[in-house]
N, C-alpha and C positions, 0 to 999 in steps of 0.2 A: 504494500500500500504506500503510495507516495507520501512523503513527509511534507507537512505544511510549512516547514522551515526551509525547504530547499530553495525557495525563491530569494532567500537572503544572500545566497552565495554570490550573486552578481553585484551586490552592493559594494561600494568602495570602502576601504578599510576605516576611513574616518567617519562613516555614516553612524548616526546614533543608534544605540541598542534600542529595540522597540520597547516602549513603555508597556506596562501590564494592562493599560487601557487607553483608548482614544474616546474622549467624551465619557469616560467611565466604563468603557466596554473593552472586552478582551480583544487584543490585536493578534493577527497571524504572526507566528514566530515566537510568541511568548510561552513560558511554561504553563501559565494558567489556560491559555488557549489550547495547548496540546492536551492538558488534563481533561478539559471539558470535552474536546473532540473524542478522546479515548473513552471516556465514560459513556458518552452518547453512542459511540460505536458498539460498546458492550450492551447498552440498552436496546438498540435496534436489533442486535444479534439475538438477544434472548426473546424479544417480542416475536420475531418471525420464526425462530426455532420452535417455540412452544405452540404458536398458533398453527404453523403449517408443517411441522414435523410429522403430523398425523396424516398428511395428504397421501403419501405413497402407501400408507397402511390401508387405504380404502379397499384395495383389491383383496387384502387379507381379511378385512372385516366382512366383505361380501361373501367370502368362502366360509368363514368361521360362523357367521350368524345368518347365512342364507339371505343376503340383502341384494337389492338391485343397486346399480351404480348411484342412482339418485338418492336412495335411502342411505347408502354408505357415506355419501357426501355430508351427511349430518354431523360427522365428527369435525368437519371444518365449518360448516354453516352455523352450527349451534354456538360455537365460540365467537365467530366473527359477527353473527347477528346480535348476540348478547353484548359484545364489545361496542357495536355501533350504537345500541340503545343506551349504553352506560356512559358514552363519551361526554354528552352534555352535562349530566350531573357531576361527572369527574372534573370537567372544566370549572364548574362552580366551586368545587372543593379546592381545586388548584388556586383559584383566585382568593379563596378564604384562608387556606392553611399553608400555602406555599408549594412551589414546584418540586423541590428536591424531596421533602418528606413523602409526598404522594407517590412520586416515581419509585422511591425506595420500597415502599409498602407494596406497590403493584408488582414489582419484580419478585419479591420474596413470596408473596401469596400465590402468584402464578406458578412458581416452582414447586411449592408444597402441593397444590392441587394436581399438578402433573404427576408427582410422585404417587399421590393417592389413586390416580387413574390407572396406574399399573396393577392395582389390586381389584379393579372392577370385575365382577363375574357375570355381567350382562351388558348388552349394548345400551339398554336404557340407562343403567348406572353411568356408563361412559358418557352418554349425552348430557346427563345432569352435571357431571364434573366439568365437562367441556364448556357448558354454559356458564358455570360459576367462574371458570378461568377467564372467560370473556369479560365478565363483570369486573373481576379483580385486575385484569390486565389494562383496563381502560385508563387507569391513572397515569401510565407512562406516555402513551401517544397523546393524551389530552393535554399534557403539560410540556412535552419535549420541544415542540416547535416554538411555543411561547417562551420557554427558557432560552433557547438559542437566539431568538429574535431580541430578547431583552439583554442578553449577556455578551453577544458577539457583535463586533462592529459591522455595519452594513456591507462594507466592501469585502468582507470575509464570510458573510453569511451563506452564500451559495456553496462555497467549498465545505463549510461545516455541515450544512444540510446534506450535501452529497456524501460526506463521510458517515453521517448517521444512517443514511439509506444504504450505503455500502455495507455497513454492519448488518442491516436487515437482509441484504442479499446473501451475505456470507452465512448468516444464521439460517436462512431458508435453504440454502444449498447444503450446508453441512448437516443440518438436522434431517433433511429429506434423504440424503445419501446414507447417513448413519442408521436412521430408523429402518430404511429399506433393507440394508445389509444385515442388521441385527435381527430383524423379524424373520428373514429367510433362514438364519442359522439357529436362533434361539427362541423365536416366538415374539408376538407383539408386546407381551407384558414386559419382557426384558428391554425391548426397544424403548418403550414409554418410560420405564424407570431410569434409563440412562439419560433420556431427554430431561427429565426432572432434575437429575443431578447436575447436568450442564447448566440448567437454568439457575440453580442455586449458586453455582460458582460465579456466573455472570452477575447475579444480584449483589454478591459481596464486592466484586471488582467495581461495579457501578457506584455503590455506596462509598467505597474508599477513594475513588479518583474524582468524582464530580465536585467542582468548586461550589461553595454556597452561592445562592442568589444574592446579588448586590443591588439589583434594580427592582426587585419584587416589592410591591406594597400591598399588604392585605386589604381585601375589600369585603365588606359585609354583603351577604346574599340579599339582594333586593329583587323581588319577583317582577316588579314593574320595570326596573332598569334592565333586567334580563330580557324581557319581551322587546323593549326598545332596541337593545343591542342586536338581537336576532334580526329584527326588521331592518336595522341599519346595515348589517352585513348583506342581507338579501337585496337591499336596494342598491348596493354598490354594483356598478355595471361590470366589474371585473370578477368580484368574488363569487357571485352566483354561477358564473360560467366555469370558474375554476373548480367549484364544487361538482358541477356536472362532469368535468373532465375526470375528476377522481373517481366518481361512480362508474363511468363507462370503462375506463382503462383498467381499474382494479378488477372489475367484474370479468372482463375478458381474460386478464392474466390468470386469475384463479381458475376460471373455467378450463383454459387450455391444460393447465397442469393437473386439474382434478381428473380428467378423463384420458390423459395421455397414456397412463399406465394400461388402461383397458385396450387402447388401440395397439400399443406395442406388444401386449401379451397375445393378441389375436393374430391370425394370418393377415398379411404374408410374413410378419416379423417373428412371432412366436418367441419373444424374449423371456428369459427367466426373471424372477423378482430381483435378484442381485444385479442382473444386467440393466434392468429398467432403472435401478437406483443410480447407475452411473450417469444417466441423462441429467441428473440434477447438478452435476458439476458445471453445467452450462451457466449456472448462476454466477460464475466468475465474470461472465460477460455483463451481468447486471451490475456488479461492483464497478467495473470499468465504465459502464454507461452512466452510472449515477455521478461518479466523481468527474468524469470528462464533461458531461453535460452541465454540471454545476459550475465548473470553471469557465466553460464556454459562455454560459449565460451571464456570468459576472462580467465578461468582456464585451459581448455584443448585444446583450439584452435578452430577457426571457421571451419576449414576443417574437424574436427572430429564431428561437431554438425550439420552442414547445411544439409547433405545428409539424415539424419534421419527424417527431418521435412516433406518433400513431401511424404515419405512413410507413415507417420501418416495421411496425408491428403488423400492418397489412401484408407487406411483402413476406415477412416470416411466416405468417399464418397460411398464406397460399402455398408456400413450399411444403408445409406439413401434409398436404394432400398427396404428395408423391408416394409411390410404393417402394422407392429406394430409401433405405434407412439413412444413408449419408445426407440426402437432401432434407429429410425430415429433421435431422439433427441441426443442420445449418439453419433451417427455418425456425426451430425452437430457440437457437442462439440469437438470431436477429430479433425475434419477437421479445426475448428477455432483455436484450440491450435496449430496445426501444422503450419498453415499459419502465424500467428503472430510470432511464434518462428523463422520460416525461414526468415521472413522480418527483424526481429531484428538482426539476425546473418549476413545476406547478406548486409544490409545497413551499419552496423558498419564495415564490412570487406572492403567496398568501402572506408570509411573514413580512415581506417588504411593503405590501400594500396596506396592511392594517396598522392603524395608529391608536386604536382604542379597543378594549376587550379582546386582547390578543389570544388568550387561552380559549375563549369562546370561538373565535374564528378558526383556530387550529382544530378545535373539537368538531366544528361543523364540517370542515374539510374532511376530517377523518371519519366522521359519521357517514358521509356519503361514500367514502373510500371503502369502509368495511361493510356498509349496506350493499354496495355493488358486489363485493366478494360473496356475501351470503345469498342474496337474492338471485343474481345472475348465475352464480355457481350452481344453484339448485335448478333454475330454468334450463341451463345447458344440459343438466342431467336428464331432464325430460326430453330435450331434443335428441340426446343419445338414444333414448328409447324409440324415437320416431325414425331416425335414419343414421344412427351411429355417428362416425366422425364427420362425414360430409354434412350432416344436419347441424352438428355443433359448429363447424367452420362457417357455414352459411349464416348462422345467427351472429357469430362474433364479427364477421365481415361487415354486416350492416351496422353493428354498434360502433366499430372502429371508424367507419366512414363518417358516422355522425360525430364522433369525437374529433376527427380531423377538421370537420366543418366548424366546430366550436373553437378549436385552437386557431383557425384562420380568422375567426371573428375577433378573438382576443388580440390578434396581431394588429388589428386596426384600433384597438382601445387607446384612448388618450391617457398617457401615464400621469400618475399623481406626482407632485413635486418631490416626494420621498422615494418614489419607485424607480 
């Protein structure tokens, strides 16, 4: 992972050492900036590992509990749906009690619930624990973007957000690969238990490294003000469309990975569970996409980068229709790069555009993000029942083209003075 301090190498020897803040915020190249980025990297890692480490186990659950693909997708949809519904209350708690305490609690509780899931003796129990995990996990994403927007200088925010999302990509990749391999060798219970242990380690590292908030000011929960803030964000001509981007792109991303294992296990590929797990190493391209897009957006503007990412996803999606495994893998890689690039740009754009009720804006963005994951992930399962992979791709293609149109509309948006 590229170091944020590498850009200092080109500076002349007499250039001043970066201060720990610019206008009170952490500047790229400082120790506090690196600690914040490192902690948020672990936070993003744990979030995606615990949420989506169950995704490659869907095929195992279908076999173990006699479930259809759409039913098995409940292990993902239950957690992401509960997470989506909990984000707004979690954002209010973040405004009242602070960013760091809430994020610490979210990571610790999520790890504990995952460990308990390893002992579930029915699919129903598993779904309940996964829903509880979604509720507990909401504290981290609800506060993470607000924390970064408050504590990191604006010129470095895109890179910080990109690193946070890169941690998500690594967590998603590593957890999917590991759980797939462990389930094939030792059963899904061992796989889930290991995921819980990894989540606990990530929670400790996050707690140790994240600098305390210096710009957070507690706010009492005011129902009337909350409604006004929600209305304010929806009235913003940019935010409402960024929310739509998050819904569509995340729904498409989760849908592709939800049912990819079923496609690769069937003819003409016939891959084993362990071989399918190797596909998730393509998440490395997501890490590259998030950091590269974040830096590029900092240089040339988010409006000039965002619209290109769903087009990449379209190209990758169409390649997955091939009966040649190599082309399918290329398609999944391009699709993954485009998604994480889009998420990095869109999420940092929210942070730059909002000047009031930041945690609420972040929570609203992620509400639609995880709502897309839960709802479109389930609808895509129904499409699988209609026409297998071709039907799934047809649905996702329509949604991605709509997302591209939204991004092109955002390109014409008049920027705010702070954006």
